[in-house]
C-alpha positions in Angstrom: -5.4 -24.0 -23.6 -4.9 -26.3 -20.5 -7.0 -29.1 -20.0 -8.5 -27.9 -16.8 -8.6 -24.1 -15.4 -8.7 -24.0 -11.6 -11.3 -21.5 -10.2 -11.3 -20.1 -6.6 -14.2 -18.0 -5.5 -13.6 -15.3 -3.0 -14.7 -17.7 -0.2 -12.2 -20.5 -1.2 -9.6 -18.0 -1.1 -10.3 -16.6 2.3 -10.9 -20.3 3.5 -7.3 -21.3 2.7 -6.6 -19.7 5.8 -3.1 -18.4 4.8 -1.2 -16.9 7.6 -0.5 -13.4 7.7 3.3 -14.0 8.7 3.7 -16.5 5.6 1.9 -13.8 3.3 4.6 -11.0 4.4 7.3 -13.7 3.9 6.1 -14.5 0.4 5.7 -10.6 -0.6 9.1 -10.1 0.8 10.3 -12.9 -1.7 8.6 -11.4 -4.8 10.3 -7.9 -4.1 13.6 -9.5 -3.5 12.9 -11.5 -7.0 11.9 -7.9 -8.5 15.2 -6.6 -7.4 17.3 -9.7 -8.9 15.3 -9.0 -12.3 13.5 -12.4 -12.2 10.0 -10.7 -11.4 8.7 -8.0 -13.1 5.4 -5.7 -12.8 4.1 -3.3 -15.5 2.6 -0.1 -15.2 -1.2 -0.6 -14.2 -3.8 0.4 -16.9 -6.5 2.6 -15.8 -9.9 3.5 -17.1 -11.7 6.2 -15.3 -15.1 6.9 -15.8 -15.7 9.6 -13.1 -14.7 10.4 -9.4 -13.8 7.4 -7.5 -15.4 5.1 -10.5 -12.3 3.3 -12.2 -11.3 0.0 -13.6 -7.8 -1.3 -13.5 -5.4 -3.7 -14.8 -2.0 -4.7 -12.9 0.0 -7.3 -14.8 3.1 -9.1 -13.5 5.5 -11.9 -14.3 7.4 -14.5 -12.0 9.8 -16.1 -14.3 11.2 -18.5 -11.9 7.7 -19.9 -11.0 6.9 -19.8 -14.6 3.7 -17.8 -14.2 2.1 -14.3 -15.5 -0.5 -12.9 -13.9 -2.9 -9.8 -13.8 -5.4 -8.4 -11.3 -8.5 -6.8 -12.4 -9.8 -4.2 -10.4 -13.3 -2.6 -10.2 -14.0 0.4 -8.0 -16.8 2.6 -7.5 -17.6 5.8 -5.4 -18.4 5.3 -1.8 -21.9 4.3 -1.2 -24.6 5.7 1.3 -25.1 2.2 3.2 -21.1 1.7 3.6 -21.3 -1.3 1.3 -18.4 -2.9 -0.7 -16.7 -0.3 -3.3 -13.9 -2.7 -4.5 -14.3 -5.8 -6.2 -11.1 -7.5 -8.0 -10.1 -10.9 -9.9 -6.7 -12.6 -10.2 -6.0 -14.5 -13.5 -2.8 -16.7 -13.7 -1.6 -17.9 -16.8 1.4 -20.3 -17.9 4.5 -18.3 -18.6 5.5 -20.6 -21.5 2.5 -21.4 -23.1 0.6 -18.4 -22.4 -2.7 -20.3 -21.3 -4.8 -19.4 -18.5 -4.3 -21.8 -15.4 -6.3 -20.3 -12.6 -9.0 -17.4 -11.8 -9.6 -16.4 -8.4 -11.3 -14.1 -6.1 -8.8 -11.1 -5.3 -10.6 -8.9 -2.7 -9.1 -10.8 0.5 -5.5 -11.0 -1.6 -5.7 -7.4 -2.4 -6.5 -6.5 1.5 -3.9 -8.8 3.0 -1.2 -8.2 0.5 -1.3 -4.5 0.5 -0.9 -4.6 4.5 2.1 -7.2 4.0 3.8 -4.4 2.2 3.3 -1.9 4.8 4.4 -4.3 7.5 7.5 -5.1 5.5 8.3 -1.3 5.6 7.6 -1.0 9.2 10.0 -3.9 9.9 12.9 -1.8 8.6 11.7 1.9 9.4 9.2 1.8 12.4 10.5 1.8 15.9 10.3 -1.7 17.1 9.0 -0.3 20.7 6.2 1.7 19.0 3.1 1.6 21.5 0.6 4.2 19.5 -0.8 4.0 16.2 -3.6 6.2 14.3 -6.0 5.2 11.4 -6.8 7.9 8.8 -9.6 5.8 7.2 -11.3 2.6 8.7 -12.3 0.3 6.2 -11.2 -3.0 4.9 -7.4 -1.8 4.3 -7.2 -0.3 7.8 -8.6 -3.7 9.6 -6.0 -5.8 7.4 -3.4 -3.2 8.4 -4.1 -3.4 12.0 -4.3 -7.3 12.2 -0.7 -7.5 10.3 1.2 -4.7 12.0 0.3 -6.1 15.6 2.3 -9.2 14.5 5.7 -7.2 14.1 4.9 -4.1 16.4 3.4 -6.5 19.3 4.0 -3.3 21.9 0.9 -1.4 20.2 -1.4 -0.5 23.0 -3.3 2.4 21.9 -5.3 3.3 18.7 -6.9 6.4 17.5 -9.5 6.0 14.8 -10.6 8.9 12.3 -13.0 8.3 9.4 -15.4 10.1 7.3 -18.1 8.1 9.0 -18.3 8.4 12.8 -20.1 4.8 12.7 -17.1 3.2 10.7 -14.4 4.7 13.4 -16.6 3.5 16.3 -16.6 -0.3 14.6 -12.9 0.0 14.2 -12.3 1.2 17.9 -14.5 -1.3 19.3 -12.7 -4.2 17.0 -9.3 -2.8 18.5 -10.7 -2.6 22.1 -12.2 -6.4 21.7 -8.4 -7.4 20.5 -7.5 -5.6 23.7 -6.2 -2.2 22.8 -7.2 1.1 24.1 -9.2 3.0 21.4 -11.0 6.4 20.8 -12.3 8.0 18.1 -12.0 11.3 16.5 -13.2 13.5 13.5 -10.2 15.6 13.6 -7.3 14.0 11.5 -4.6 15.8 13.4 -5.5 13.8 16.6 -5.0 10.6 14.7 -1.4 11.8 13.4 0.2 13.9 15.9 2.4 12.3 18.7 1.7 8.8 17.4 4.6 6.2 16.9 2.9 4.9 13.8 0.3 6.5 11.4 -1.7 4.6 8.6 -3.7 6.3 6.1 -6.0 4.4 3.6 -8.1 7.1 1.8 -9.9 5.6 -1.1 -10.2 6.8 -4.7 -12.9 9.0 -4.8 -13.1 10.9 -1.3 -14.5 13.9 -1.7 -11.9 15.7 0.9 -8.3 15.6 -0.1 -4.9 16.7 1.2 -6.4 17.4 4.4 -3.5 16.2 6.6 -0.4 18.5 7.1 2.8 16.1 7.3 4.6 18.3 9.9 2.0 17.0 12.5 3.9 13.6 12.3 6.2 13.2 15.3 9.9 12.8 15.0 10.9 9.2 14.1 7.2 8.1 13.4 6.5 5.7 10.8 3.6 6.6 8.3 2.3 3.9 6.1 0.6 6.1 3.4 -1.6 4.0 1.3 -3.5 4.6 -1.9 -1.0 7.1 -3.3 -0.6 9.2 -0.2 -3.7 11.3 -1.5 -4.1 12.5 2.1 -1.2 14.7 2.3 -1.1 18.5 1.6 1.3 19.1 -1.2 3.8 21.2 0.8 4.2 18.7 3.3 6.6 15.9 2.2 10.0 17.9 2.3 10.1 18.0 6.1 10.8 14.3 6.3 14.2 12.8 6.6 13.5 9.7 4.3 10.7 9.0 1.9 10.4 5.2 0.4 8.3 5.0 -2.6 6.7 2.1 -3.9 6.6 2.9 -7.4 5.6 5.6 -10.0 3.2 5.7 -12.6 3.1 6.6 -16.2 6.7 6.1 -16.8 7.9 8.8 -14.9 11.7 8.2 -13.7 13.0 8.4 -10.2 14.2 11.9 -10.7 10.6 13.1 -11.5 9.5 12.1 -8.4 12.7 13.2 -6.3 11.8 16.7 -7.7 8.2 16.5 -7.2 8.8 15.6 -3.6 11.2 18.0 -2.6 9.3 20.8 -4.3 6.3 19.6 -2.1 4.3 18.4 -5.2 2.6 15.1 -6.0 2.8 15.7 -10.0 5.5 15.8 -12.4 4.8 17.3 -16.0 0.9 17.2 -15.2 1.3 13.3 -14.2 0.4 12.0 -10.9 2.9 9.7 -9.1 2.5 7.1 -6.6 4.1 8.4 -3.2 5.1 7.3 -0.4 6.4 5.4 3.1 8.1 8.1 5.1 9.6 8.8 8.4 11.3 12.1 10.3 13.0 14.9 9.3 14.9 15.7 5.7 14.8 14.7 2.0 16.4 11.7 1.1 14.0 10.0 -1.6 14.5 6.3 -2.4 12.4 3.8 -4.5 11.6 0.5 -3.3 11.1 -0.9 -6.8 12.3 0.4 -10.1 10.4 2.9 -11.9 9.5 2.2 -15.6 10.5 4.5 -18.2 13.3 7.0 -17.6 15.9 7.2 -15.1 17.3 3.6 -15.5 20.6 4.3 -14.1 19.1 5.2 -10.8 16.7 2.1 -11.0 19.6 0.0 -11.5 21.2 1.3 -8.2 18.0 0.7 -6.5 18.1 -2.8 -7.6 21.5 -3.5 -6.6 20.9 -1.8 -2.9 17.6 -4.0 -2.5 19.4 -7.3 -3.8 21.9 -6.9 -0.8 18.9 -6.6 1.4 15.9 -9.0 0.6 12.8 -7.7 2.2 13.7 -4.2 2.5 12.0 -3.4 -1.0 8.6 -2.7 0.2 6.0 -0.2 0.1 2.2 0.4 1.3 0.8 1.2 -2.1 -2.0 -0.6 -3.9 
């Protein structure tokens, strides 16, 4: 073990004041490294205790930096007072010796990194002149996405906020108004999707109402950042989109499994759930933003080649 072990509390991490632009560039660089084969992320390990009550371990390796790491996440079902439901910790180890070198709070990193993934995708897929954005879910992830997306879509002027809680939607709208945008709230998901240029969904694990959005509501040419395994979307909705960009797939599913599931309007293949999707408008071209583990290595290799040619294109909005 190393002589010293660096510990950074959540306050230390937040206080480091890392700019969202720098974080975005760092995440893009890691995706490019993964496309080159110098970084690797394994499938997450999940222990489910009940609806919305899970523990997850997410390991990865950055060979050039000589580091291995893991994020440990504990998530509980939504609580009546709207308190924190997700807590995370990150452990870094020396790749050569295997010894731990740092332990740090992971809550800010989780929120900001996930938003950075969406932003990288939005830079490639969203219209640069987008002016309106809808949020389905108005919690921590929604707030981090709001801050990050405004950096790359400076023309945003209108916000529509929809949440299970009217109070959280109003808090989110008030935040948007304080930032100089027009904002309104709604209890109808359709009003936070239909006719808008950008839609961000952050429906958490354990939400009691699932598949409540018809993706046919999405306007032609709109960009959707579907965070948290796209658990908002009706199963028959995906085939109406021209392009689907998926971050990863779980449980060893190969790219052909998920392509088939999306094209048939399902979010499962062989009884297993996949992680779905960044998509824009109108038909059925499914590609993956980072290679899936397990089967279909040939397809994953083609993806690595295409992503390596376009660093920063590899992005997804999934946690």
